[in-house]
N, C-alpha and C positions, 0 to 999 in steps of 0.2 A: 839070385834065387832067394837068398836071405832077405833082401829088401822087399821082394814080392810077398814073402811070407809075413813080414812085419806089416806090410800094407793091408793084407787080408785080416790080420789080427786087429789092426787099428779100426778098419771098417766094421768088423764084427763087434768090437767094443762100443763103437759109436751107435750101432743099431740097438745094442742092449741098453745103452744109456737113454737113447731116444724112447725105447719101449717103456723103460722104467719111469721116465718123465711123463709119458702119456698116461701110464697106469696111475701115477700119483695124482695127475690132474683129474682123472676120472674119479678117483676116490675122494678127492677134495670136493668135487662137484656133487657127488652123492651125499657126502656128509652135510654139505651146505643145504641141499634140498631137503634132506631128512630132518634136519634140526633147526632150520630157519623158521621164524614165526609165520603163521598163516596170514595171508592178506586179509584185510578187513572184509567181512562178508557183506556189509551194507555200505554202499556209496551214497552219501547224503545228498538230497536234492532240495531245491528251494521251492516250497509249496506256495509261498506268498500269503499264508494265513497263519493265525495262531489258534485256530479251532482245534478241538480234540477230535482226531480222526479215528473211526472204527470201521468204516466201510471202504473196501478196495476191490476192484474187479478189473483184471487184465483181459481185454478183449483179444489182443493180438495185433500184429501189424503196426506196432507203435502206439496203439490206442489203449488208454486205461482211464478208469473213473474212480474217484475217491469221494467220501462223504463224512460229515461229522456234525458237531454242535452248531447251534445258531443258524440252521438251514444251509450249512455249507456244502456245496458240491463243486468238485474240481474235475478237470478233464485235460488229458494230454494226447497229442497226436504224433509226437516225435520221440516216443520211448522214454518220456520223463525229463527231457532237457528243459521243457517249458510247460508249466502247469497253469491252465487258465481257470479263473474263477467264473463259475456259471451264474446265471441269473437265479436268485433265490425264488423258489416256488411260492405262489401266492399264499399268504397267511402262515408261512413257515419260518418266519424270522427267529422264533424261539424254539423251534423243534430240534430234536436230537436225531440226526439221520444215522442210525446204527448200521444200515446195510444198503448197498447199492449193487445192482446187477444190470448188465448191458446186453442188448441183443446185437448191437453193431456200433459203429462209430457215432451214429446220430441218435439211436434209440436206446433209452435206459429207463429203469424204474428205481426210484429211491424210496426207502422205507424208514419212517420215523418210529421211534419206540417211546411209549409213554402210556399212562393209564387211560383207558377208554378211548375217547376220540382224539387223543394226542398220538395214537398209533395210526398212521396214514400211509397211503401209497400215492406218489406222484409220478407221472410219465412224461417224457419228452421224446419228440420225434424229429427235432431240428437241431440236434447238437447242443441242447440245454439252453437255447435262447428263450424258449417258452416252456411252461409246464402245465399239466392238467391233473387235477385231483381225480383219481380213478377209484379209490376205495378208502373208506374210513371204518375203523374197528366198530362193529355193531354191539360188542359186549362192553358195558360200562365198567366192568372190573377187569377187562382184558388188557394184555400187554404183549405186543408183537416182538418176536425175538430174532427171526432169521428169514431171509428170502433167498431163493435159488432159481435162476433161469436154467431150464433143462434142455431146451431145444429152441428152434427158430420161432415157435409159437407158444410153447408151454413153460410153465413156471410153478413153483411151490412156495408156500409161506406157512410158518408155524408160530404159535404164540403160547404164553403161559396158560396154565390150566384155568378154566372158568367153571363156575358151579352150575349144577343141573339137578333139579329135584326128580328122583326116580323111586319107583316102587321096589322095595327089597324085603322079601319075607313078610309080606303083608304090612310093611311099614314104609312110609314115604321118607326117604333120607336124601341128604345132599351129597352128591358125588362130584368129583372134579375130573375134567377131561381136557386134554390138549387139543385146541382147534387147529385143524390142518386145512389150508385153502389151496386151490389150484386155479390156473388159467389155461385156456387153450386158444386164446386170441391175442397173444402177445401182450397180455396184461391189461387189456381194456376192461375186462370183467373178471370177477373172481367168484368162485363157488366153494362151498364147504365140501371137502372130500371125505372126512372121517364120518363115522356113524356113532359118535360119542363112545367109541371103543378104544380110544387112546387114554387109558386111565392114568391118573396121577395119584400118588399116595396121599392119604389124609392123616393129619395129626390128631392127637387127643383133644386139641382145642377146636376141632372142626374145620381147620384151615388146611390148605394144601401143604404137604410136607415135601413135595417134589416140584422142581421148576426147571425151566430152560434158561440158560444165560445168554444175554444179548451182548456179549463182550466183543465178538469178532465176526459176527455173521457167518459162523462156520459150525453151527450145531445142527445143521440140516443138510442132507445130500441125497441124491438119487443114484442108486446102483442100477443103471438101465439094463445091463445084461441079465439081471435077475428079477427085474420089475419090483425092486425094493425101494421104499422111501425110508430113510434112516434118520433118526434124530437122537440127540444126546441130552441127558438130564443131570441135574445135581440135586443137592438137598439130603434128605434122610437116607436115600439109597441111590447113589449114582448108577445110571443105567444107559444102555443103548436100546432104543425101541425101533422096531421094524414093522412097517405096514407093507404086506406083500400082496400084489395084484395077481390074481389067478385067472388068466384068460382062457385056459383049457381045463375046465372043471373035471374033477374026479369024484365019483359017487361017494368015496370015503370022506371027501372034504366038502364039496358043495356041488349042487346039481346045475348051477349056472355060474357065469363069471362072478367072482366075489373077491373079498379081501380077507386076509388073515393077519393077525398081529403076532409078533414074536419079539425076540431080542435077548438081552441078558444083562446081568449085573456087571459093573465095571469096578475093579478094586482100587478106586481112588479115594482120596479124603472125602468124608461126608460131613454134612452140616449146612447151616443156612447160607454160608458164604463159600461152600465147597462143592466139588463134583466135577463132572466132565464139562469143559468149556468149548472144546473143539474136537471134531472128528474128520478124518480124511481116509480115502481109499487109494490103494496102490494102483489097481487096475480093475475098473468096474465091469469089465467083460471077462475076467478070469473065472474059471470054474469054481474056485474057492477064493473069493476076494479077501485080501488082507487089509484090515483097518487098524489105524492107530488113533487112540484117544488120549488127549492131554487135558490138564486142568490143575486141580489142587485147591488151595484156600487163598482166595484173592486178598483176604484180610491179613494173611501171614505169608507174603510172597517169598520169603527166604526159606521156608520149610520145603524141602525137596522130596519128602516122603509122600508116596501116593500121588505122583504128578503125571504119570504116563502108564499106558498099558497097550499091549498088542492083542488084537481081537481077530477071531476067525470063526467060521461056521463049525458048530459041533458035529463031527461026523457020526455020532451015535444017535442023532435025532433025525428021523426020516420024514416026519410030517411037520410042516411049519418051519420057521426059521428060529433056531436057537444059537446064540452066539456065546462063545467062550472067550474070556479075556484074562490074560496073564499080566501081572504087574511087571514093569520093567525091572530088570536086575540091577542096572545102573541107571537111576532116574535122571531127568534133567535137573539143573541146579536151582530149582525153585518153581513157583507157580508159573504155568504157561497158559496163555489165552488163545493161541492159534497154532495149527500144525498143517503142513503141506508136504507133498511128495514131489521131488524133482526126478522125473523119469530118466532124463539124460545122464544125470550123475548117480542114479540109483540110490538116492539119499533122502531121508526124511529130515525136515528142518522144523524146529519149533521155537517160538519167541514168547517173551513175556517182559514184565517190568524190570527184571534184573539180569536179563541176558538172552543169548541165543545158543541152542544146542542142536547137534545133528546126530543121526543114527544111520548106520549102514547095514543093520541086521534086523530091519522091520520093527524098530521100536523097543527092542529088548535092552539095548545099552546105548547110552547117550554120552556125548562129550561136548564140552563148551568150546565155542569159538570166541576168540578175543582179538581186538584191534592190536596192531603193532605200533607202539609209540615210536620206535626207532625209524619207522617209515613215515612218521608224521601223520598217521591215520587218526581220524577223529576218535578220541578216547571213549566216547559213549556210543559208538556206532553199533554195539552189540545189544544195547538195552533200551528200555522205554518204548517198547513196541506193543501194539494191540492186535493187529490183524494182518493176514497174508493173502496175497494172490500173486504168486511168483511170476516175474521176478521182483514184485513190489511188496513193500511192507509199510504200514502206517502206524502212527502213535499219537500221543498227546502233544499239544502245542504246535500243531501243524507239521509234525515230523513225517517225512517220507524218505524211504531208502530204496535202493535198487540193488539186487543181488549182484555182487561181483562175479562174473562168469568163471573166474579163476579160484574162487573161494572153495568150491566143492570139487575141484579137479583132483585126480589121484595125486597124492603127495603134498597137497596144499594144506592138509589138516592131519 
């Protein structure tokens, strides 16, 4: 009997020791996961070029397009494992392709930015083997900043403000307007959409004091669920402008289909080299879309003050679109040129020359992501980036990265 009792005690003690060991193993695993460095967020890819890249568009299904200086256009069909150099469009050897947007794996439009006729649109329908010039800037003082494909046939494009002589209080004065263009035939032809109602501020010198930055091809977007075209500006008064299309008129607003302008100020750094450089929306079909704006001063990239804001529709305004923007409580760690939202991870991600930051509370607080040297991750994988189209990011000297799917997973940061 005594031997049996001792056996039971021994087995009980063994179970307790086994349970304690399992609990210790679980605690060690928890500590390891909680305090181990995050995986590098960008896995570096070989672009095969040294061009400065500012255009990137992920079509899906492994297909993505990129663009940059010296007429450079790149294309991948296997998720970025191999990037192919496209044929340079005719006469584009010295153009700076700041934006590219694709309809599918074979059809894309690339936009060059430059004064006057150096701003052009080229289109390919055969996977970038050949290109056709479809539109050249008609304004000799114009400069195109961003292009956005919005459906299988439609697209938008916006440029820096151009002058126009107008009558004001019995005097003819020069005003500046942002030109907005659109296409309804997959980019073959483009028409002016605005009615010279997208005003830009003027300075005391008679020159525009407000501009749109062509840093990442992300200063223009469509919020289709609300029929809004949204654009971001910098300069003397950083702002988000909204052009609202009203298909079902109200006698208080207009008697037939029309457009209304709106928007709001964004509390980011202001000045010639400062303002909003990129905007993104969380869900374009939401009743109250949440937007995030990033930027700062590109001439002082280490300054983190006034580099991000969270924006939403002002509930106190019932006619037109009025946006209210709040400065981020914990801003990104410097100037940021692009921002995007990862719906799967419910995380905002922003990039710039000195790093990458993420936010999980709609842009109010940001924290930096860093490579892990102990894991032999590329030490500069978090920095020197210009533009985003998740999961891809591009930057100077041919830099292309792809988001590590584990980087934004819960517990990874």
